[in-house]
Backbone as a chain_set.jsonl record, in Angstrom:
{"seq": "MFKSLLTASVLALALAGCIDTAGPLPVADFSAEMISRKDPGPPPGPKGACWQADIRPAVIETVTEQVMVKPERVLADGRIEPAVYGSSTRQRIVSDRGTVWFRAPCAAEMTPEFIATLQRALKARGFYLLPLTGVMDRPTRDALGRYQRSRGLDSDHLSLAGARELGLIAVDRSSL", "coords": {"N": [[-167.776, 79.309, -109.229], [-166.216, 81.688, -108.83], [-163.986, 80.15, -107.678], [-163.236, 78.626, -110.058], [-162.735, 81.298, -111.898], [-160.439, 82.145, -110.451], [-158.644, 80.194, -110.783], [-158.279, 80.471, -113.592], [-157.013, 82.835, -113.742], [-154.652, 82.068, -112.296], [-153.46, 79.973, -113.692], [-153.078, 81.634, -116.608], [-151.308, 83.755, -115.684], [-149.132, 82.079, -114.927], [-148.613, 80.698, -117.58], [-148.191, 83.173, -118.821], [-145.37, 83.81, -118.06], [-143.959, 82.028, -119.478], [-143.739, 83.05, -122.038], [-141.436, 84.52, -124.253], [-140.363, 87.161, -124.652], [-138.168, 88.445, -125.239], [-137.4, 88.023, -127.862], [-136.303, 86.977, -131.058], [-133.26, 85.11, -131.424], [-130.145, 86.952, -132.633], [-128.88, 86.195, -135.846], [-126.087, 84.693, -136.294], [-122.884, 85.977, -137.372], [-120.781, 84.225, -139.578], [-118.909, 85.312, -141.419], [-116.853, 86.609, -140.187], [-115.281, 84.869, -139.334], [-113.737, 83.933, -141.203], [-110.581, 83.712, -143.325], [-108.583, 85.268, -145.598], [-106.387, 84.305, -148.114], [-103.005, 84.691, -149.614], [-100.77, 83.405, -150.048], [-99.898, 79.609, -150.241], [-101.413, 76.811, -148.549], [-102.928, 76.591, -144.777], [-103.879, 79.363, -142.856], [-101.348, 80.223, -139.965], [-101.992, 79.156, -136.686], [-103.835, 78.402, -133.887], [-102.252, 75.46, -132.071], [-102.82, 72.247, -133.064], [-105.075, 73.027, -134.317], [-107.687, 72.648, -136.975], [-108.173, 73.576, -140.266], [-110.066, 74.417, -142.77], [-110.547, 74.856, -146.798], [-112.033, 76.988, -148.874], [-112.978, 78.018, -151.893], [-113.565, 80.998, -153.356], [-115.875, 82.717, -155.331], [-115.235, 85.167, -157.855], [-116.521, 88.386, -157.921], [-119.049, 90.004, -160.019], [-119.829, 92.751, -161.634], [-122.0, 94.113, -163.722], [-123.453, 96.59, -165.398], [-126.05, 98.265, -167.327], [-126.827, 100.262, -169.699], [-129.004, 102.785, -170.901], [-127.976, 104.69, -173.297], [-128.247, 107.897, -175.756], [-127.695, 107.529, -179.275], [-128.241, 108.98, -181.266], [-129.431, 112.534, -181.656], [-132.414, 114.138, -181.393], [-133.97, 115.321, -184.231], [-135.153, 118.371, -186.289], [-136.896, 118.287, -188.94], [-136.893, 119.744, -192.382], [-139.16, 120.372, -193.483], [-140.795, 120.423, -191.314], [-141.458, 118.225, -189.886], [-140.542, 115.988, -187.025], [-137.754, 114.326, -186.535], [-137.501, 111.203, -184.392], [-134.937, 110.929, -181.508], [-132.605, 108.518, -181.488], [-131.885, 105.53, -179.373], [-129.519, 103.604, -177.881], [-127.99, 100.546, -176.306], [-125.749, 100.119, -173.516], [-123.2, 98.393, -172.153], [-121.218, 97.279, -169.235], [-118.693, 96.039, -167.745], [-117.753, 94.876, -164.354], [-114.913, 94.249, -161.781], [-115.931, 93.439, -158.99], [-115.045, 92.07, -156.784], [-112.204, 89.852, -156.274], [-111.342, 86.456, -157.384], [-110.765, 83.836, -154.761], [-109.083, 82.133, -152.302], [-110.426, 80.935, -149.342], [-109.716, 80.681, -145.975], [-111.203, 78.867, -142.968], [-111.69, 77.85, -139.391], [-112.451, 74.326, -138.697], [-114.173, 71.664, -137.375], [-112.013, 68.877, -136.63], [-110.763, 66.042, -138.847], [-111.159, 63.595, -137.404], [-113.34, 64.169, -135.455], [-115.531, 63.594, -137.214], [-117.251, 61.672, -136.952], [-119.665, 58.976, -137.814], [-121.688, 59.261, -135.604], [-121.685, 61.664, -134.918], [-122.046, 63.312, -137.617], [-124.649, 62.414, -137.884], [-125.805, 63.831, -135.851], [-125.3, 66.369, -136.229], [-127.088, 66.357, -139.036], [-129.511, 66.201, -137.447], [-129.413, 68.376, -136.074], [-129.593, 70.607, -138.722], [-131.97, 69.723, -139.166], [-133.762, 70.165, -136.806], [-133.951, 72.929, -137.489], [-135.041, 73.371, -140.088], [-133.204, 72.906, -142.47], [-132.552, 70.557, -143.598], [-134.339, 67.61, -144.486], [-134.647, 64.843, -145.02], [-134.109, 61.284, -143.797], [-132.044, 60.492, -140.67], [-128.823, 59.79, -141.357], [-126.302, 59.739, -140.751], [-124.11, 60.06, -142.317], [-121.813, 61.948, -144.49], [-123.475, 62.871, -147.099], [-124.337, 64.069, -150.308], [-127.086, 65.492, -150.038], [-127.107, 66.075, -147.435], [-124.826, 67.682, -146.973], [-125.605, 70.0, -148.645], [-127.93, 71.073, -147.297], [-126.151, 71.845, -145.089], [-124.453, 73.724, -146.465], [-126.428, 75.602, -147.304], [-127.19, 76.446, -144.803], [-125.113, 77.568, -143.564], [-124.811, 79.338, -145.632], [-126.672, 81.114, -145.485], [-125.813, 82.548, -143.219], [-123.813, 83.741, -143.6], [-121.452, 82.433, -144.876], [-120.519, 81.043, -147.61], [-120.082, 77.692, -148.073], [-120.047, 74.483, -148.123], [-118.839, 72.916, -146.369], [-118.265, 72.016, -142.949], [-118.074, 74.577, -140.788], [-116.22, 75.408, -137.847], [-117.395, 77.659, -136.512], [-120.09, 77.438, -137.405], [-120.685, 74.648, -136.563], [-120.775, 75.442, -133.662], [-122.796, 76.927, -133.134], [-124.455, 75.43, -133.913], [-124.732, 73.732, -131.834], [-123.149, 71.338, -131.965], [-120.275, 71.159, -130.738], [-118.798, 72.296, -127.813], [-118.69, 75.418, -126.192], [-116.665, 77.384, -125.278], [-117.377, 79.113, -122.222], [-115.895, 81.11, -120.789], [-114.747, 82.731, -122.876], [-117.604, 84.255, -123.617]], "CA": [[-168.015, 80.348, -109.983], [-164.909, 82.389, -108.308], [-162.813, 79.248, -108.402], [-162.803, 78.718, -111.77], [-162.021, 82.244, -112.339], [-159.1, 82.287, -109.545], [-157.737, 78.819, -111.261], [-158.203, 80.736, -115.114], [-156.045, 83.765, -113.477], [-153.535, 82.073, -112.185], [-153.303, 79.598, -114.8], [-152.732, 82.87, -117.505], [-150.416, 84.506, -115.133], [-148.16, 80.954, -114.933], [-148.369, 80.812, -118.775], [-147.363, 84.094, -119.358], [-144.269, 83.458, -117.776], [-143.336, 81.051, -120.402], [-143.803, 83.858, -123.298], [-140.128, 84.807, -124.542], [-140.535, 88.427, -125.143], [-136.729, 88.702, -125.714], [-137.628, 88.015, -129.518], [-135.119, 86.017, -131.277], [-131.782, 85.091, -131.34], [-129.935, 87.312, -133.458], [-128.267, 85.402, -136.399], [-124.365, 84.594, -136.194], [-122.609, 86.271, -139.103], [-119.429, 83.615, -139.662], [-117.64, 85.855, -142.444], [-115.716, 87.248, -139.656], [-114.346, 83.623, -139.095], [-112.902, 83.636, -142.702], [-109.232, 84.22, -143.439], [-108.637, 85.225, -147.448], [-105.094, 84.137, -148.293], [-102.538, 84.42, -151.322], [-99.96, 82.181, -149.952], [-100.493, 78.002, -149.964], [-101.767, 76.25, -146.949], [-103.722, 77.132, -143.871], [-103.117, 80.017, -141.967], [-100.973, 79.984, -138.889], [-102.935, 79.02, -135.85], [-103.431, 77.518, -132.565], [-101.634, 74.132, -132.194], [-103.71, 71.102, -133.087], [-106.532, 73.291, -135.162], [-108.166, 72.098, -138.111], [-108.722, 74.126, -141.118], [-110.632, 74.143, -144.416], [-110.196, 76.084, -147.594], [-113.101, 76.823, -150.079], [-113.021, 79.01, -153.19], [-114.613, 82.411, -152.979], [-115.591, 83.07, -156.616], [-115.011, 86.29, -158.224], [-118.213, 88.959, -158.021], [-118.56, 90.747, -161.351], [-120.947, 93.971, -161.605], [-122.828, 94.212, -164.889], [-124.424, 97.587, -165.66], [-126.712, 98.448, -168.911], [-127.287, 101.754, -169.77], [-129.536, 103.559, -172.22], [-127.687, 106.279, -173.901], [-128.277, 108.404, -176.979], [-126.842, 107.401, -180.162], [-128.495, 110.272, -182.21], [-130.183, 113.063, -181.094], [-133.83, 114.159, -182.495], [-133.851, 116.724, -184.909], [-136.485, 119.038, -186.919], [-136.846, 118.31, -190.611], [-136.731, 121.261, -193.148], [-140.798, 120.07, -193.467], [-141.417, 120.372, -189.924], [-141.538, 116.858, -189.127], [-139.513, 115.651, -185.985], [-137.124, 112.787, -186.437], [-136.913, 111.091, -183.264], [-133.934, 110.578, -181.111], [-132.132, 106.882, -181.504], [-131.002, 105.308, -178.24], [-129.244, 102.172, -177.88], [-127.703, 99.839, -174.799], [-124.038, 100.187, -173.295], [-122.889, 97.513, -171.253], [-119.972, 97.452, -169.157], [-118.52, 94.935, -166.527], [-116.161, 95.399, -163.674], [-114.486, 92.892, -160.961], [-115.733, 94.067, -157.583], [-113.913, 91.327, -156.0], [-111.395, 88.587, -157.061], [-111.679, 85.425, -157.196], [-109.503, 83.822, -153.947], [-109.06, 81.405, -151.304], [-110.878, 81.448, -148.065], [-109.843, 79.865, -144.793], [-111.772, 79.061, -141.861], [-111.583, 76.516, -138.506], [-113.282, 73.465, -139.176], [-113.803, 70.184, -136.913], [-111.187, 68.164, -137.44], [-112.01, 65.152, -139.49], [-111.154, 62.857, -136.648], [-114.359, 64.306, -135.212], [-116.364, 63.604, -137.902], [-117.722, 60.224, -136.953], [-121.195, 58.85, -138.379], [-122.425, 60.027, -134.606], [-121.697, 63.311, -135.285], [-122.657, 63.692, -138.732], [-126.165, 62.332, -137.624], [-126.661, 64.702, -135.04], [-125.195, 67.337, -137.2], [-128.13, 66.003, -139.669], [-130.488, 66.635, -136.531], [-129.687, 70.152, -135.911], [-130.063, 71.157, -139.584], [-133.312, 69.18, -139.401], [-134.305, 70.869, -136.208], [-133.779, 74.207, -138.169], [-135.569, 73.288, -141.332], [-132.553, 72.75, -143.719], [-132.657, 68.888, -143.95], [-135.537, 67.191, -144.331], [-134.468, 63.642, -144.952], [-134.037, 60.307, -142.45], [-130.613, 60.866, -140.774], [-127.994, 58.572, -142.279], [-124.995, 59.433, -140.508], [-123.123, 60.182, -143.701], [-121.842, 63.056, -144.9], [-123.602, 62.695, -148.318], [-124.835, 65.389, -151.065], [-128.186, 66.209, -149.645], [-126.542, 67.102, -146.118], [-123.644, 69.387, -147.859], [-126.721, 70.965, -149.218], [-128.389, 71.4, -146.21], [-125.306, 72.581, -144.4], [-124.246, 75.014, -147.489], [-127.871, 76.742, -147.094], [-127.494, 76.763, -143.341], [-123.762, 78.425, -143.864], [-124.747, 80.813, -146.436], [-127.75, 82.286, -144.588], [-124.628, 83.297, -142.053], [-122.363, 84.583, -144.299], [-120.338, 81.706, -145.257], [-120.586, 80.417, -148.764], [-119.505, 76.474, -148.002], [-120.454, 73.075, -147.585], [-117.846, 72.525, -145.013], [-118.738, 72.166, -141.764], [-117.153, 75.549, -140.059], [-116.099, 75.463, -136.3], [-118.529, 78.942, -135.909], [-121.692, 76.413, -137.513], [-120.821, 73.367, -134.953], [-120.66, 75.924, -132.153], [-124.114, 77.566, -133.358], [-125.781, 74.406, -134.192], [-124.71, 72.986, -130.597], [-122.342, 70.257, -131.933], [-119.09, 71.196, -129.874], [-119.084, 72.498, -126.608], [-118.232, 76.742, -126.195], [-116.03, 77.661, -123.726], [-118.034, 80.064, -121.566], [-114.878, 82.158, -120.334], [-114.633, 83.597, -123.983], [-118.204, 84.81, -123.84]], "C": [[-166.407, 81.181, -109.868], [-163.662, 81.389, -108.024], [-162.09, 78.794, -109.438], [-162.138, 79.949, -112.244], [-160.59, 82.833, -111.806], [-158.186, 81.744, -110.19], [-157.503, 79.665, -112.676], [-157.081, 81.729, -114.853], [-154.539, 82.849, -113.258], [-152.753, 80.848, -113.167], [-152.794, 80.409, -116.014], [-151.714, 83.352, -117.14], [-149.022, 83.296, -115.501], [-147.583, 80.778, -116.79], [-148.016, 82.174, -119.356], [-145.889, 84.383, -119.177], [-143.279, 82.765, -118.727], [-143.205, 81.721, -121.778], [-141.844, 84.181, -123.108], [-140.536, 85.977, -125.211], [-139.073, 89.207, -125.33], [-136.6, 89.344, -127.297], [-136.489, 87.118, -129.656], [-133.989, 86.247, -131.187], [-131.232, 85.784, -132.579], [-128.94, 86.245, -134.746], [-126.907, 85.644, -136.45], [-124.16, 85.068, -137.831], [-120.819, 85.381, -139.425], [-118.699, 84.35, -140.76], [-116.758, 86.261, -141.476], [-114.803, 85.96, -139.251], [-113.822, 83.57, -140.472], [-111.676, 84.09, -142.711], [-109.057, 84.002, -144.894], [-106.707, 84.973, -146.914], [-104.513, 83.737, -149.495], [-101.574, 83.194, -150.954], [-100.991, 81.063, -149.174], [-100.262, 77.799, -148.672], [-102.752, 76.914, -145.722], [-102.938, 77.958, -143.102], [-102.536, 79.635, -140.531], [-102.23, 80.063, -137.94], [-102.665, 78.624, -134.248], [-103.176, 76.05, -133.26], [-103.087, 73.388, -132.212], [-105.454, 71.782, -133.938], [-106.482, 73.016, -136.625], [-108.849, 73.009, -139.055], [-109.148, 73.938, -142.281], [-110.898, 75.356, -145.085], [-111.474, 75.797, -148.611], [-112.28, 78.154, -151.157], [-114.283, 79.816, -153.12], [-114.558, 82.844, -154.297], [-115.454, 84.579, -156.777], [-116.547, 87.075, -158.182], [-118.034, 89.987, -159.189], [-119.881, 91.302, -161.569], [-121.167, 94.026, -162.884], [-123.764, 94.732, -164.911], [-124.793, 98.002, -166.86], [-127.103, 99.237, -168.878], [-127.551, 102.222, -171.275], [-128.527, 104.698, -172.874], [-127.795, 106.488, -175.54], [-127.527, 108.075, -178.148], [-126.936, 108.778, -181.579], [-129.661, 110.98, -181.644], [-131.599, 113.337, -181.902], [-133.484, 115.387, -183.201], [-134.923, 117.124, -185.704], [-135.998, 119.329, -188.125], [-137.066, 119.489, -191.481], [-138.317, 121.36, -193.359], [-141.325, 120.38, -192.301], [-141.48, 119.303, -188.928], [-140.138, 116.866, -187.955], [-139.142, 114.372, -185.894], [-136.911, 112.437, -184.981], [-135.502, 110.712, -182.989], [-133.572, 108.894, -181.262], [-131.383, 106.662, -180.28], [-130.643, 103.626, -178.784], [-128.419, 101.769, -176.422], [-125.825, 100.019, -174.793], [-124.035, 99.237, -172.362], [-121.557, 97.01, -170.894], [-119.603, 96.472, -167.964], [-117.263, 95.25, -165.666], [-116.202, 94.261, -162.501], [-114.712, 93.676, -159.843], [-115.309, 93.432, -156.57], [-113.294, 89.973, -156.51], [-111.684, 87.378, -156.542], [-110.237, 84.797, -155.964], [-110.036, 82.456, -153.127], [-109.138, 81.377, -149.92], [-110.795, 80.302, -146.761], [-110.876, 79.734, -143.8], [-111.66, 77.735, -141.156], [-112.624, 75.503, -139.038], [-113.084, 72.267, -138.004], [-112.973, 69.546, -137.543], [-112.057, 66.54, -137.795], [-111.815, 63.736, -138.531], [-112.687, 62.806, -135.532], [-115.946, 63.887, -135.666], [-116.774, 62.176, -138.062], [-119.411, 60.139, -137.407], [-122.358, 59.309, -137.118], [-123.07, 61.339, -135.012], [-122.214, 63.769, -136.36], [-124.259, 63.407, -138.408], [-126.336, 63.468, -136.41], [-126.143, 65.703, -135.77], [-126.795, 67.554, -138.284], [-129.322, 66.377, -138.837], [-130.782, 67.844, -136.237], [-130.008, 70.443, -137.05], [-132.014, 70.727, -139.527], [-134.442, 69.692, -138.517], [-134.594, 72.691, -136.672], [-134.634, 74.473, -139.667], [-134.843, 73.414, -142.5], [-132.695, 71.455, -144.304], [-133.425, 67.938, -143.711], [-135.533, 65.679, -144.78], [-134.407, 62.842, -143.724], [-132.512, 60.804, -142.182], [-129.896, 59.429, -140.952], [-126.875, 58.438, -141.603], [-123.59, 59.726, -141.305], [-123.381, 61.308, -144.304], [-122.191, 63.091, -146.366], [-124.25, 64.064, -148.806], [-126.207, 65.996, -150.326], [-128.035, 66.755, -147.948], [-125.376, 67.929, -146.457], [-124.633, 70.301, -148.292], [-127.105, 71.765, -148.395], [-127.226, 72.347, -145.58], [-124.79, 73.946, -145.226], [-125.546, 76.174, -146.966], [-127.658, 77.638, -145.887], [-126.372, 77.96, -143.153], [-123.745, 79.805, -144.572], [-125.625, 81.663, -146.095], [-126.794, 83.165, -143.399], [-123.334, 83.754, -142.463], [-121.108, 83.867, -144.822], [-120.785, 80.588, -146.096], [-119.648, 78.771, -148.72], [-120.448, 75.366, -147.413], [-119.814, 72.647, -146.669], [-118.141, 72.776, -144.077], [-117.742, 73.388, -140.923], [-116.885, 75.07, -138.537], [-117.584, 76.502, -135.9], [-120.151, 78.022, -135.77], [-121.76, 75.43, -136.552], [-121.039, 74.354, -133.861], [-122.311, 76.472, -132.292], [-125.219, 76.493, -133.26], [-125.439, 73.402, -132.581], [-124.339, 71.418, -130.761], [-121.012, 70.148, -131.187], [-119.49, 72.143, -128.82], [-118.34, 74.387, -126.939], [-117.659, 76.832, -125.068], [-116.538, 78.854, -123.274], [-116.809, 81.411, -121.253], [-114.609, 83.386, -121.384], [-116.133, 84.444, -124.461], [-118.071, 86.161, -123.21]], "O": [[-165.61, 81.197, -110.806], [-162.499, 81.78, -108.129], [-160.895, 78.622, -109.677], [-161.109, 79.853, -112.913], [-159.841, 83.629, -112.373], [-157.089, 82.274, -110.37], [-156.326, 79.556, -113.017], [-156.123, 81.633, -115.62], [-153.542, 82.984, -113.967], [-151.531, 80.878, -113.318], [-151.904, 79.782, -116.589], [-150.893, 83.55, -118.035], [-148.078, 83.619, -116.223], [-146.403, 80.749, -117.139], [-147.51, 82.175, -120.478], [-145.248, 85.069, -119.974], [-142.058, 82.92, -118.731], [-142.628, 81.096, -122.668], [-141.188, 84.066, -122.073], [-141.055, 85.869, -126.323], [-138.971, 90.417, -125.534], [-136.111, 90.364, -127.784], [-135.843, 86.605, -128.742], [-133.532, 87.358, -130.918], [-131.695, 85.381, -133.646], [-128.211, 85.44, -134.167], [-126.519, 86.795, -136.649], [-124.74, 84.816, -138.888], [-119.8, 86.072, -139.456], [-117.63, 83.794, -141.012], [-115.614, 86.308, -141.926], [-113.646, 86.136, -138.87], [-113.266, 82.473, -140.519], [-111.552, 85.076, -141.984], [-109.274, 82.922, -145.444], [-106.069, 85.291, -145.911], [-104.958, 82.906, -150.285], [-101.652, 82.122, -151.553], [-101.925, 81.106, -148.373], [-99.426, 78.25, -147.889], [-103.328, 77.946, -146.065], [-101.803, 77.716, -142.689], [-103.155, 78.786, -139.89], [-103.231, 80.741, -138.17], [-101.604, 78.573, -133.625], [-103.567, 75.579, -134.328], [-104.125, 73.727, -131.644], [-106.532, 71.201, -134.06], [-105.489, 73.121, -137.344], [-110.021, 73.298, -138.813], [-108.488, 73.144, -142.951], [-111.264, 76.435, -144.62], [-111.825, 74.694, -149.03], [-111.298, 78.882, -151.009], [-115.466, 79.533, -152.931], [-113.5, 83.331, -154.695], [-115.572, 85.246, -155.749], [-117.586, 86.447, -158.384], [-117.032, 90.695, -159.296], [-120.896, 90.615, -161.681], [-120.054, 93.959, -163.406], [-124.853, 94.213, -164.662], [-123.858, 98.165, -167.643], [-127.959, 99.384, -168.006], [-126.883, 102.162, -172.307], [-128.854, 105.824, -172.502], [-127.546, 105.637, -176.393], [-126.366, 108.447, -177.979], [-126.136, 109.241, -182.391], [-130.667, 110.407, -181.226], [-131.82, 112.761, -182.968], [-132.797, 116.304, -182.752], [-135.763, 116.246, -185.901], [-135.139, 120.139, -188.473], [-137.631, 120.369, -190.833], [-138.764, 122.506, -193.407], [-142.527, 120.645, -192.325], [-141.533, 119.336, -187.699], [-139.097, 117.52, -188.022], [-139.79, 113.45, -185.398], [-136.235, 113.201, -184.293], [-134.807, 110.247, -183.892], [-134.504, 108.108, -181.094], [-130.405, 107.357, -180.008], [-131.154, 102.846, -179.588], [-128.256, 102.617, -175.545], [-124.992, 100.033, -175.7], [-125.026, 99.242, -171.632], [-120.8, 96.468, -171.699], [-120.545, 96.21, -167.216], [-116.17, 95.691, -166.021], [-117.172, 93.537, -162.272], [-113.902, 94.562, -159.567], [-115.149, 93.994, -155.486], [-113.967, 89.136, -157.112], [-112.195, 87.203, -155.436], [-109.061, 85.123, -156.121], [-111.117, 81.89, -153.29], [-108.173, 81.708, -149.231], [-111.555, 79.349, -146.59], [-111.595, 80.733, -143.792], [-111.559, 76.677, -141.777], [-113.556, 75.87, -139.754], [-111.935, 71.934, -137.713], [-112.956, 69.481, -138.772], [-113.12, 66.043, -137.422], [-112.375, 62.738, -138.985], [-113.079, 61.789, -134.959], [-117.003, 63.832, -135.038], [-116.665, 61.566, -139.125], [-120.203, 61.079, -137.331], [-123.523, 59.621, -137.366], [-124.17, 61.828, -135.272], [-122.95, 64.743, -136.201], [-125.062, 64.28, -138.736], [-127.504, 63.85, -136.324], [-127.198, 66.184, -136.184], [-127.457, 68.591, -138.309], [-130.237, 66.901, -139.471], [-131.883, 68.382, -136.127], [-131.187, 70.773, -136.92], [-132.975, 71.434, -139.827], [-135.616, 69.776, -138.879], [-135.39, 73.444, -136.112], [-134.797, 75.572, -140.199], [-135.374, 73.876, -143.51], [-132.957, 71.331, -145.501], [-133.251, 67.317, -142.662], [-136.681, 65.258, -144.916], [-134.592, 63.404, -142.645], [-131.821, 61.348, -143.043], [-130.34, 58.302, -140.73], [-126.283, 57.359, -141.618], [-122.414, 59.626, -140.954], [-124.473, 61.767, -144.639], [-121.216, 63.354, -147.071], [-124.617, 64.965, -148.051], [-126.157, 67.204, -150.098], [-128.716, 67.628, -147.41], [-125.273, 69.028, -145.913], [-124.343, 71.497, -148.254], [-126.855, 72.969, -148.452], [-127.404, 73.565, -145.587], [-124.742, 75.051, -144.686], [-125.449, 77.265, -146.404], [-127.793, 78.855, -145.765], [-126.651, 79.068, -142.695], [-123.127, 80.85, -144.367], [-125.498, 82.868, -146.317], [-127.116, 84.228, -142.87], [-122.262, 84.025, -141.92], [-120.043, 84.403, -145.127], [-121.264, 79.526, -145.696], [-118.58, 78.723, -149.332], [-121.3, 75.409, -146.526], [-120.39, 71.783, -146.008], [-118.429, 73.968, -143.965], [-116.668, 73.004, -140.461], [-117.618, 74.147, -138.183], [-118.54, 76.162, -135.202], [-120.955, 77.892, -134.847], [-122.714, 75.309, -135.784], [-121.671, 73.828, -132.945], [-122.987, 76.301, -131.277], [-126.355, 76.538, -132.788], [-126.061, 72.352, -132.422], [-124.836, 70.488, -130.126], [-120.607, 69.002, -130.996], [-120.534, 72.777, -128.971], [-117.546, 74.534, -127.868], [-118.089, 76.413, -123.993], [-116.168, 79.825, -123.934], [-117.054, 82.576, -121.568], [-114.356, 84.554, -121.088], [-116.076, 85.187, -125.441], [-118.89, 87.045, -123.464]]}, "num_chains": 1, "name": "protein.A"}
């Protein structure tokens, strides 16, 4: 009896060491990696850096309000004529459409093996549900877009930040 109780206690302590008490890792925000440019072409950057451009759509806010068209009035016989209301709608541009640039893996790196690894990483995170093909097809782009959108980059093109977070490319530990 004592031996089984001791064994259970030791096992419980050993398993308690496996519990992650730090909580989930914070989700990276890729929007810091985006550069808006009005000039044509990619931004000047490190030699050999590859860039990807995407269009950021305009954001338009529509506000609809109820406004009084005719106020309530009391008629001569004492009856009340109710107020009349109508809708007023207006729009304003919150942010203009523009081109946004971000660092991306170079085309030479986008081999079938690399893309299959990307699909595997997206599958492990629940974004890609199909078999691994090693082809950057529409389902892969859709999954990549959902993954990056959840981190502030609305693009179905792989960003360098996304590749780093997915563990596809090495991270320079001296920059951490």
